[in-house]
N, C-alpha and C positions, 0 to 999 in steps of 0.2 A: 110663085112656084118656088122661090127661095125663102119662103116663110115656113111655117108649122108643116105645111104640106110636103114641102120640099124634103124637110129635115125627116119626115116620118116614111117617104119613099124612100129616101137614102138609107135609112135605117132597116127598112122590109129587104131592098135590095142585098145590104151587107149580111143580114141573118141568112138569106137563101144562100149566099155565097159561102157562108161559114158551115152551113149544113152540107151543101154539095162537097166541099173539100173534105169534112169529117167522114162522109158516104165513101169518097174515093180512098181516104185513108185507110179506113176499115176494109175496104175490098182490097187493098193491097196487103194489109196485115194478116187477113183472113183468107 
């Protein structure tokens, strides 16, 4: 769980969170 698979899962979650924050930021700006 804490091997390559865990790292990939963590990266995937981080990317999703960043995308959501960017969408929220654009929603506030525009």
